[in-house]
C-alpha positions as CSV (number, residue, x, y, z in Angstrom):
1,M,103.6,94.6,106.8
2,Q,102.1,96.1,103.7
3,D,102.2,99.8,102.8
4,T,100.6,101.5,99.8
5,Q,103.0,102.7,97.2
6,T,102.5,105.6,94.8
7,I,103.1,105.0,91.1
8,T,105.2,107.9,89.8
9,D,105.6,109.2,86.3
10,V,109.3,108.5,86.3
11,L,110.7,105.8,84.1
12,L,114.2,104.4,83.9
13,I,115.8,102.2,81.3
14,G,117.6,99.2,82.6
15,T,120.8,97.6,81.4
16,Q,119.0,95.3,79.0
17,G,116.5,98.0,77.8
18,T,113.9,97.1,80.4
19,V,111.6,100.0,81.1
20,Q,111.2,100.4,84.9
21,R,108.5,102.4,86.6
22,L,109.4,104.0,89.9
23,L,107.1,103.5,92.8
24,Q,107.6,105.6,96.0
25,D,106.7,105.2,99.6
26,E,105.4,108.6,100.5
27,Q,106.1,108.1,104.2
28,T,109.8,107.0,103.9
29,G,110.7,108.5,100.5
30,Q,112.1,105.1,99.4
31,I,112.0,104.3,95.7
32,Y,111.2,100.9,94.2
33,P,111.7,100.1,90.5
34,V,109.3,97.6,89.0
35,N,109.0,96.4,85.4
36,N,106.6,98.9,83.7
37,V,104.8,96.0,82.0
38,F,103.2,95.2,85.4
39,V,102.0,98.7,85.9
40,S,100.6,98.9,82.4
41,I,98.5,95.7,83.0
42,I,96.5,97.3,85.8
43,N,93.6,99.2,84.1
44,N,90.6,100.0,86.2
45,A,88.7,101.1,83.1
46,M,88.4,97.4,82.2
47,V,86.9,96.4,85.5
48,E,83.4,95.0,85.1
49,E,81.7,96.8,88.0
50,D,78.2,95.9,86.6
51,K,79.2,92.2,87.2
52,G,80.3,92.8,90.8
53,E,84.0,93.3,90.2
54,Y,85.8,95.8,92.4
55,T,88.4,98.3,91.3
56,V,92.0,97.2,91.7
57,T,93.8,98.5,94.8
58,E,96.8,100.8,94.8
59,P,100.0,98.7,94.8
60,L,100.8,97.2,98.2
61,F,104.4,96.8,99.3
62,N,105.9,93.9,101.2
63,P,109.7,93.9,101.5
64,L,109.9,90.1,101.1
65,R,107.2,89.5,98.5
66,G,107.3,92.6,96.3
67,I,104.3,94.6,95.0
68,L,100.8,93.4,95.0
69,W,97.7,94.6,93.1
70,K,94.4,92.9,93.8
71,N,90.6,93.0,93.7
72,N,87.9,90.4,94.3
73,V,88.6,88.7,90.9
74,C,92.4,88.5,90.7
75,K,95.8,89.3,92.2
76,L,99.0,90.3,90.5
77,R,102.3,90.2,92.2
78,A,105.6,91.7,90.9
79,H,109.1,91.5,92.3
80,F,111.3,94.6,92.5
81,R,113.9,95.1,89.8
82,T,117.6,95.2,90.7
83,D,119.8,97.0,88.2
84,D,123.3,98.1,88.8
85,K,123.0,100.7,86.1
86,N,120.7,102.9,88.1
87,I,121.9,102.5,91.7
88,K,123.2,106.1,91.8
89,V,120.0,107.5,90.4
90,L,117.9,105.5,92.9
91,K,120.0,106.6,95.8
92,S,119.9,110.3,94.7
93,L,116.1,110.2,94.4
94,K,115.5,108.6,97.8
95,G,113.6,111.2,99.9
96,V,112.9,113.4,97.0
97,D,109.1,113.6,96.4
98,I,108.6,112.3,92.8
99,T,105.0,111.5,93.2
100,P,102.6,113.1,90.7
101,E,101.0,116.4,91.8
102,V,97.2,116.3,92.3
103,P,95.7,119.4,90.5
104,E,93.7,121.7,92.8
105,E,90.0,122.0,92.0
């Protein structure tokens, strides 16, 4: 089963200084930390649409395989971070909507 995750604006610093971006499942409220390097790699501005490349999908979640971004040219998979330093923070944020607000037009 794969659900789309929302990339939030929330960053946590792990025990070894690793910057972790929080992704949230909007349906369950569950929070998933992933190394921010992976989030930064995905840049749809670099997609070569004139050469037939599609934009990269929103991250897909699979509880056993982690997070997956993909298009017709490549796939990038990242596993979730586990970090004892932020367990209380992650538990406290579960169910709290931390997804970015979409401005009204």
